[in-house]
RODO-2510 file (C-alpha; in nm, 4 decimals, decimal comma):
residues 105
     n   res          X          Y          Z
     1     x    -2,9291     1,7343     1,7111
     2     x    -2,7611     1,6864     2,0465
     3     x    -2,4039     1,7911     2,1149
     4     x    -2,2568     1,4371     2,0960
     5     x    -2,4258     1,3599     1,7656
     6     x    -2,3068     1,6919     1,6220
     7     x    -1,9441     1,6256     1,7226
     8     x    -1,9653     1,2727     1,5846
     9     x    -2,0909     1,4087     1,2525
    10     x    -1,8138     1,6710     1,2433
    11     x    -1,5465     1,4088     1,3231
    12     x    -1,6812     1,1738     1,0564
    13     x    -1,6829     1,4523     0,7985
    14     x    -1,3264     1,5516     0,8884
    15     x    -1,2112     1,1914     0,8563
    16     x    -1,3815     1,1566     0,5183
    17     x    -1,2138     1,4734     0,3914
    18     x    -0,8752     1,3588     0,5189
    19     x    -0,9094     1,0189     0,3544
    20     x    -1,0401     1,1605     0,0278
    21     x    -0,7565     1,4112    -0,0021
    22     x    -0,5015     1,1301     0,0000
    23     x    -0,3085     1,2530     0,3005
    24     x     0,0223     1,0674     0,2828
    25     x     0,0360     1,0229     0,6619
    26     x    -0,3026     0,8525     0,6588
    27     x    -0,2017     0,6425     0,3563
    28     x     0,1181     0,5401     0,5265
    29     x    -0,0568     0,4515     0,8514
    30     x    -0,3226     0,2396     0,6788
    31     x    -0,0815     0,0904     0,4285
    32     x     0,0151    -0,2749     0,4847
    33     x     0,3495    -0,2550     0,3051
    34     x     0,4681    -0,6065     0,2199
    35     x     0,1390    -0,7583     0,3370
    36     x    -0,0519    -0,5745     0,0627
    37     x    -0,2157    -0,8248    -0,1752
    38     x    -0,1043    -0,8124    -0,5379
    39     x    -0,4632    -0,7393    -0,6449
    40     x    -0,4784    -0,4413    -0,4073
    41     x    -0,1346    -0,3184    -0,5159
    42     x    -0,2263    -0,3304    -0,8837
    43     x    -0,5470    -0,1358    -0,8122
    44     x    -0,3562     0,1483    -0,6396
    45     x    -0,2620     0,4758    -0,8036
    46     x     0,1101     0,5247    -0,8708
    47     x     0,1541     0,7527    -0,5675
    48     x    -0,0087     0,4939    -0,3416
    49     x     0,2080     0,2194    -0,4916
    50     x     0,5141     0,4300    -0,4066
    51     x     0,3956     0,4586    -0,0440
    52     x     0,3351     0,0812    -0,0334
    53     x     0,6772    -0,0055    -0,1751
    54     x     0,8541     0,2475     0,0489
    55     x     0,6893     0,0931     0,3562
    56     x     0,7708    -0,2572     0,2265
    57     x     1,1388    -0,1662     0,1846
    58     x     1,1473    -0,0190     0,5350
    59     x     0,9913    -0,3409     0,6701
    60     x     1,2453    -0,5561     0,4863
    61     x     1,5468    -0,3526     0,5935
    62     x     1,4271    -0,2743     0,9456
    63     x     1,5296     0,0846     0,8780
    64     x     1,2961     0,3849     0,9054
    65     x     1,5119     0,6015     0,6786
    66     x     1,3611     0,6848     0,3402
    67     x     1,5016     0,4479     0,0772
    68     x     1,6690     0,5915    -0,2315
    69     x     1,4306     0,6895    -0,5087
    70     x     1,5953     0,4519    -0,7534
    71     x     1,5514     0,1642    -0,5086
    72     x     1,1806     0,2453    -0,4802
    73     x     1,1469     0,2797    -0,8600
    74     x     1,3181    -0,0545    -0,9273
    75     x     1,1168    -0,2285    -0,6554
    76     x     0,7929    -0,0840    -0,7926
    77     x     0,8756    -0,2163    -1,1387
    78     x     0,9663    -0,5606    -1,0058
    79     x     0,6540    -0,5923    -0,7898
    80     x     0,4356    -0,4570    -1,0707
    81     x     0,5694    -0,7192    -1,3095
    82     x     0,5519    -1,0079    -1,0658
    83     x     0,2031    -0,9187    -0,9408
    84     x     0,0731    -0,8765    -1,2949
    85     x     0,1443    -1,2429    -1,3675
    86     x     0,0784    -1,4036    -1,0268
    87     x    -0,1557    -1,7005    -1,0504
    88     x    -0,3000    -1,6045    -0,7106
    89     x    -0,3803    -1,2331    -0,6931
    90     x    -0,4213    -1,2626    -0,3118
    91     x    -0,0457    -1,3216    -0,2816
    92     x     0,1107    -1,0511    -0,0606
    93     x     0,3647    -0,8435    -0,2513
    94     x     0,6382    -0,9654    -0,0159
    95     x     0,5721    -1,3187    -0,1486
    96     x     0,5366    -1,2314    -0,5174
    97     x     0,7964    -1,4376    -0,6956
    98     x     0,8702    -1,6255    -1,0125
    99     x     0,7327    -1,9527    -0,8722
   100     x     0,4007    -1,7800    -0,8022
   101     x     0,3600    -1,7012    -1,1691
   102     x     0,2617    -2,0570    -1,2501
   103     x     0,1541    -2,2051    -0,9172
   104     x    -0,1684    -2,0989    -0,7518
   105     x    -0,0874    -2,0808    -0,3807
***
């Protein structure tokens, strides 16, 4: 194996390990926040949902400060409930609303 191929293999392995360990920095960087589809949000683990909602709140407020834990908890519950009943599971969480419960967008 030549030197370039070896380094490529090492880099790929390191990336795979980083992604599989659930590194919060990687999750945050790849996370779409409010643009996350309801179907993707509902498929996430609770920790990943927290990262998604935190990023969504930061996008909505335009503030990079960490939101209060209770704000994240309440937002998670609201998005969870709205996404669970959305007629269109491709609806981004920022657009999940009561009208979307009955109307397929």
